[in-house]
C-alpha positions as CSV (number, residue, x, y, z in Angstrom):
1,X,14.2,-32.7,21.5
2,X,14.9,-35.1,24.3
3,X,17.4,-33.9,26.9
4,X,20.6,-35.9,27.3
5,X,23.4,-35.9,29.8
6,X,26.0,-34.3,27.6
7,X,23.9,-31.9,25.5
8,X,25.1,-28.6,24.3
9,X,22.9,-25.5,24.3
10,X,20.1,-25.6,21.7
11,X,17.4,-23.1,20.7
12,X,14.9,-25.1,22.7
13,X,16.7,-24.1,25.9
14,X,15.3,-20.6,25.5
15,X,11.7,-21.6,24.8
16,X,10.4,-21.6,28.4
17,X,9.5,-25.3,28.0
18,X,10.9,-28.6,29.2
19,X,14.4,-28.0,28.0
20,X,14.7,-24.6,29.7
21,X,13.2,-26.1,32.9
22,X,16.0,-28.7,32.9
23,X,18.7,-26.1,32.1
24,X,17.6,-23.9,35.0
25,X,17.0,-26.7,37.4
26,X,20.2,-28.7,36.7
27,X,22.8,-26.2,35.6
28,X,21.8,-22.6,36.7
29,X,19.9,-22.7,40.0
30,X,22.1,-25.1,41.9
31,X,24.8,-22.4,41.9
32,X,22.6,-19.5,42.8
33,X,19.9,-21.0,45.0
34,X,18.4,-18.7,47.5
35,X,15.0,-17.6,48.9
36,X,14.3,-15.5,45.8
37,X,15.2,-17.9,43.0
38,X,13.2,-20.6,44.7
39,X,10.0,-18.6,44.4
40,X,9.5,-19.2,40.6
41,X,8.7,-15.6,40.0
42,X,9.9,-13.3,37.2
43,X,11.3,-10.7,39.7
44,X,12.6,-10.5,43.3
45,X,11.0,-8.5,46.1
46,X,13.6,-7.0,48.4
47,X,13.2,-5.3,51.7
48,X,15.3,-2.1,51.8
49,X,14.8,-0.2,55.0
50,X,11.0,0.3,55.4
51,X,10.4,-0.1,51.7
52,X,9.7,-3.2,49.5
53,X,11.6,-2.9,46.2
54,X,11.1,-5.2,43.2
55,X,14.1,-6.0,40.9
56,X,14.0,-7.8,37.6
57,X,16.1,-8.2,34.4
58,X,15.4,-9.4,30.9
59,X,17.0,-9.8,27.5
60,X,15.4,-9.3,24.1
61,X,16.5,-11.0,20.9
62,X,13.5,-10.6,18.7
63,X,13.8,-11.1,14.9
64,X,12.9,-9.0,13.0
65,X,13.7,-5.9,15.0
66,X,10.5,-4.2,13.7
67,X,7.2,-6.0,13.5
68,X,3.5,-5.2,13.2
69,X,2.5,-3.7,16.5
70,X,5.9,-2.9,17.9
71,X,9.7,-3.3,17.8
72,X,12.6,-4.5,20.0
73,X,12.8,-1.1,21.7
74,X,9.2,-1.1,22.9
75,X,9.5,-4.8,23.7
76,X,12.5,-4.1,26.0
77,X,10.8,-1.4,28.0
78,X,7.3,-2.9,28.2
79,X,8.6,-6.4,28.9
80,X,10.6,-5.3,31.9
81,X,7.9,-2.9,33.1
82,X,5.5,-5.8,32.9
83,X,7.7,-8.1,35.0
84,X,7.7,-5.5,37.7
85,X,4.0,-5.0,37.5
86,X,3.4,-8.8,38.0
87,X,4.7,-8.3,41.6
88,X,2.3,-5.4,42.0
89,X,5.0,-2.8,41.9
90,X,5.0,0.6,40.4
91,X,7.9,0.6,37.9
92,X,10.3,3.5,38.4
93,X,13.8,3.0,36.8
94,X,15.3,0.9,34.0
95,X,18.8,0.2,32.8
96,X,19.6,-0.4,29.1
97,X,22.5,-2.5,27.8
98,X,23.0,-2.7,24.0
99,X,24.9,-5.5,22.3
100,X,25.5,-4.2,18.7
101,X,26.7,-6.2,15.8
102,X,29.3,-4.6,13.5
103,X,27.5,-3.3,10.4
104,X,24.2,-2.4,12.1
105,X,22.8,0.8,10.6
106,X,23.0,3.8,12.9
107,X,19.6,4.9,11.6
108,X,18.2,1.5,12.8
109,X,19.7,2.0,16.3
110,X,18.4,5.6,16.5
111,X,14.9,4.4,15.5
112,X,15.1,1.8,18.3
113,X,16.3,4.3,20.9
114,X,13.5,6.7,19.9
115,X,11.0,3.9,20.4
116,X,12.5,3.1,23.9
117,X,12.2,6.8,24.9
118,X,8.5,6.9,23.8
119,X,7.8,3.6,25.7
120,X,9.5,5.0,28.8
121,X,7.4,8.1,28.6
122,X,4.2,6.1,28.3
123,X,5.0,3.9,31.3
124,X,6.4,6.7,33.4
125,X,9.8,5.1,34.0
126,X,13.2,6.6,33.4
127,X,16.2,4.9,31.7
128,X,19.0,5.9,34.1
129,X,22.0,3.7,33.3
130,X,23.3,1.2,30.8
131,X,26.2,-0.2,28.8
132,X,27.1,-0.7,25.1
133,X,29.2,-3.5,23.6
134,X,30.0,-4.2,19.9
135,X,30.6,-7.7,18.6
136,X,32.1,-8.8,15.3
137,X,30.0,-9.0,12.2
138,X,28.0,-12.2,12.1
139,X,28.1,-12.7,15.9
140,X,25.2,-10.6,17.1
141,X,22.3,-10.7,14.6
142,X,22.0,-7.0,14.5
143,X,21.0,-5.9,18.0
144,X,20.3,-7.5,21.4
145,X,19.0,-5.5,24.4
146,X,19.1,-6.2,28.1
147,X,17.1,-4.2,30.5
148,X,16.8,-4.3,34.3
149,X,14.1,-2.6,36.3
150,X,13.4,-1.4,39.7
151,X,9.9,-0.8,41.1
152,X,8.3,0.1,44.4
153,X,5.5,-1.8,46.2
154,X,2.9,0.5,47.6
155,X,0.6,-2.0,49.3
156,X,0.7,-4.8,51.9
157,X,-0.2,-7.7,49.6
158,X,2.2,-10.5,48.8
159,X,1.7,-11.3,45.2
160,X,3.4,-14.6,44.3
161,X,2.7,-18.1,43.1
162,X,2.8,-19.4,46.6
163,X,-0.3,-17.3,47.4
164,X,-2.5,-19.2,44.9
165,X,-5.3,-20.8,46.9
166,X,-8.1,-23.4,46.3
167,X,-11.2,-21.7,44.9
168,X,-9.3,-18.8,43.3
169,X,-10.7,-17.6,40.0
170,X,-8.3,-17.4,37.1
171,X,-8.7,-14.2,35.0
172,X,-7.1,-13.7,31.6
173,X,-6.7,-10.1,30.5
174,X,-7.5,-10.5,26.8
175,X,-7.1,-12.6,23.7
176,X,-3.9,-14.7,23.2
177,X,-1.4,-15.5,20.6
178,X,-1.1,-12.3,18.7
179,X,2.5,-11.4,19.4
180,X,4.0,-14.8,18.3
181,X,1.9,-15.0,15.2
182,X,2.6,-11.4,14.2
183,X,6.4,-12.1,14.5
184,X,6.0,-15.4,12.5
185,X,4.0,-13.7,9.7
186,X,6.5,-10.8,9.5
187,X,9.6,-13.0,9.6
188,X,8.3,-15.4,6.9
189,X,6.5,-12.8,4.7
190,X,3.1,-14.4,5.3
191,X,0.0,-12.4,4.4
192,X,-3.4,-13.2,5.9
193,X,-6.8,-11.9,5.0
194,X,-7.0,-10.2,8.4
195,X,-3.7,-8.6,9.3
196,X,-1.9,-9.7,12.5
197,X,-0.4,-7.2,14.9
198,X,1.5,-7.8,18.2
199,X,-0.3,-7.2,21.5
200,X,2.9,-5.5,22.8
201,X,1.8,-3.2,25.6
202,X,2.6,-2.0,29.1
203,X,0.6,-3.7,31.9
204,X,1.3,-1.6,35.0
205,X,-1.8,0.6,34.6
206,X,-4.4,-2.2,34.7
207,X,-2.5,-4.0,37.5
208,X,-2.4,-0.8,39.7
209,X,-6.1,-0.2,38.9
210,X,-6.9,-3.7,40.0
211,X,-5.1,-3.1,43.3
212,X,-6.7,0.4,43.8
213,X,-10.1,-1.3,43.4
214,X,-9.4,-3.3,46.6
215,X,-9.0,-6.7,44.9
216,X,-7.0,-9.1,47.0
217,X,-4.7,-10.3,44.2
218,X,-3.0,-13.6,45.0
219,X,-0.8,-14.0,41.9
220,X,-0.1,-12.3,38.6
221,X,1.9,-13.6,35.6
222,X,2.4,-12.1,32.2
223,X,2.2,-14.4,29.2
224,X,5.4,-14.3,27.1
225,X,7.3,-17.1,25.5
226,X,5.5,-20.4,25.9
227,X,2.2,-18.6,26.0
228,X,-0.8,-19.1,28.3
229,X,-0.3,-22.9,28.6
230,X,3.3,-22.7,29.8
231,X,2.6,-19.8,32.2
232,X,-0.3,-21.8,33.8
233,X,1.9,-25.0,34.1
234,X,4.7,-23.0,35.8
235,X,2.2,-21.5,38.3
236,X,0.7,-24.9,39.0
237,X,4.1,-26.3,39.7
238,X,5.3,-23.4,41.8
239,X,2.1,-23.3,43.9
240,X,1.5,-27.1,44.1
241,X,-2.1,-26.5,43.0
242,X,-4.4,-28.0,40.4
243,X,-5.8,-25.6,37.8
244,X,-8.9,-26.2,35.7
245,X,-9.3,-24.1,32.6
246,X,-12.3,-23.9,30.2
247,X,-11.0,-23.9,26.6
248,X,-14.1,-22.1,25.3
249,X,-13.5,-19.2,27.8
250,X,-10.1,-18.3,26.4
251,X,-10.4,-15.6,23.7
252,X,-8.5,-16.2,20.5
253,X,-9.1,-13.8,17.5
254,X,-10.2,-15.3,14.2
255,X,-6.9,-14.1,12.6
256,X,-4.7,-15.9,15.2
257,X,-6.9,-19.0,15.1
258,X,-6.7,-19.2,11.3
259,X,-3.0,-18.6,11.2
260,X,-2.4,-21.3,13.9
261,X,-4.5,-23.8,12.0
262,X,-2.7,-23.1,8.8
263,X,0.8,-23.5,10.4
264,X,-0.2,-26.3,12.7
265,X,0.4,-24.4,15.9
266,X,-1.6,-24.2,19.2
267,X,-2.6,-20.6,20.2
268,X,-2.3,-21.6,23.9
269,X,1.4,-22.0,23.4
270,X,2.0,-18.9,21.2
271,X,3.8,-15.9,22.8
272,X,2.1,-12.8,24.1
273,X,3.6,-9.4,25.2
274,X,0.6,-7.6,26.6
275,X,-1.5,-10.2,28.4
276,X,-1.5,-11.6,31.9
277,X,-3.4,-14.0,34.2
278,X,-4.6,-13.0,37.7
279,X,-5.5,-15.3,40.5
280,X,-8.1,-13.7,42.8
281,X,-10.5,-15.0,45.4
282,X,-13.7,-16.3,43.7
283,X,-15.9,-13.8,45.6
284,X,-13.8,-10.9,44.2
285,X,-13.8,-12.0,40.5
286,X,-16.7,-9.7,39.5
287,X,-14.9,-6.7,41.2
288,X,-11.7,-7.6,39.4
289,X,-13.4,-7.8,36.0
290,X,-15.2,-4.5,36.6
291,X,-11.8,-2.8,37.4
292,X,-10.1,-4.3,34.3
293,X,-13.0,-3.4,32.0
294,X,-12.2,0.3,32.7
295,X,-8.8,0.0,30.9
296,X,-8.6,-0.2,27.1
297,X,-5.9,-2.8,27.4
298,X,-7.9,-5.2,29.5
299,X,-11.5,-4.7,28.4
300,X,-11.5,-8.2,27.0
301,X,-10.8,-9.8,30.4
302,X,-12.6,-13.0,31.3
303,X,-12.6,-15.7,33.9
304,X,-11.2,-18.8,32.2
305,X,-11.0,-21.2,35.1
306,X,-10.4,-21.8,38.7
307,X,-8.1,-23.5,41.2
308,X,-9.5,-26.8,42.3
309,X,-9.2,-28.9,45.4
310,X,-7.1,-31.4,43.5
311,X,-3.8,-32.5,45.1
312,X,-1.8,-32.7,41.8
313,X,0.2,-29.7,40.5
314,X,-1.2,-29.8,37.0
315,X,-3.4,-27.9,34.5
316,X,-6.5,-29.5,33.2
317,X,-8.0,-28.1,30.0
318,X,-11.8,-28.8,29.6
319,X,-13.3,-28.4,26.1
320,X,-16.9,-27.7,25.2
321,X,-17.7,-31.4,24.7
322,X,-16.7,-32.2,28.3
323,X,-13.4,-33.8,27.4
324,X,-10.3,-33.1,29.4
325,X,-6.6,-33.1,28.7
326,X,-3.5,-32.1,30.6
327,X,-1.6,-29.1,29.5
328,X,2.2,-29.5,29.7
329,X,5.3,-27.6,28.8
330,X,6.6,-27.7,25.2
331,X,9.4,-30.2,24.8
332,X,11.4,-27.8,22.6
333,X,11.2,-24.6,20.7
334,X,8.0,-23.8,18.7
335,X,8.8,-20.2,17.5
336,X,12.4,-19.1,18.0
337,X,13.5,-15.5,18.5
338,X,10.1,-14.0,19.4
339,X,11.0,-11.9,22.5
């Protein structure tokens, strides 16, 4: 929907697209502008004594609460851990705040908490503090979760959008679109010949392995709402660089492609919860791919493009026929309540 001067909040303001960009730029950031919010990153790197600590926060409002490949509990832990990992940090501690709707089954809540505990054990983080609030029936949609995370940087690299450089290779860690399509199929009761399951997964291990291999990572970004296309556009704008992406190099499973064609969706804009892009020097792309291939989560990694010498902050998608088109942010909401 077009943005107007006197507009109230709409679902599109949470999409990661044009409406959210305007909301943050015009309403939120002017009141909290500082050196960290201006970086366009999902977390803040803070100097505390001789240490560099990364801090992030996220809220999760997925519907349904349980879906093929995961649930809101896993999503809350993995999503926050992944934001920390995108700064190259080792995740350590999380908070957990629960907003519960009156009438929510206690067995559902216990199942979610068990899932969070398992996810914390998998990622090696600890849930150390939190809060609980209950809202009236009909005002909470079951369960919302907010998690904040703290991680520690154990290297000397600065990993941020501003470090993206001309000639960098763009590496994608795997196929795209599975989370959003799994949520859509589960929510609407759609059945496909090939079942769809979310890619919900923690990403700190492949990132730390990438760093341990000696790759000079310039930037990392996990692909959540808005999908691959929105993440690349955000990074192009934050870095002021032009990105060229080869459409044929982006892996999309047959099940996701078929579901998107049936529903009229573009897999490049469909949400993910276990995928990231990495910007590395071109001469280190092979080293990066070799490191990622050792981890089961990132064995499907591939170079999908590069940073050009162009002077425009934009993303150019090139298809197999040689045609080009610009990727842009979504104007509104494509799939609501997916993360």
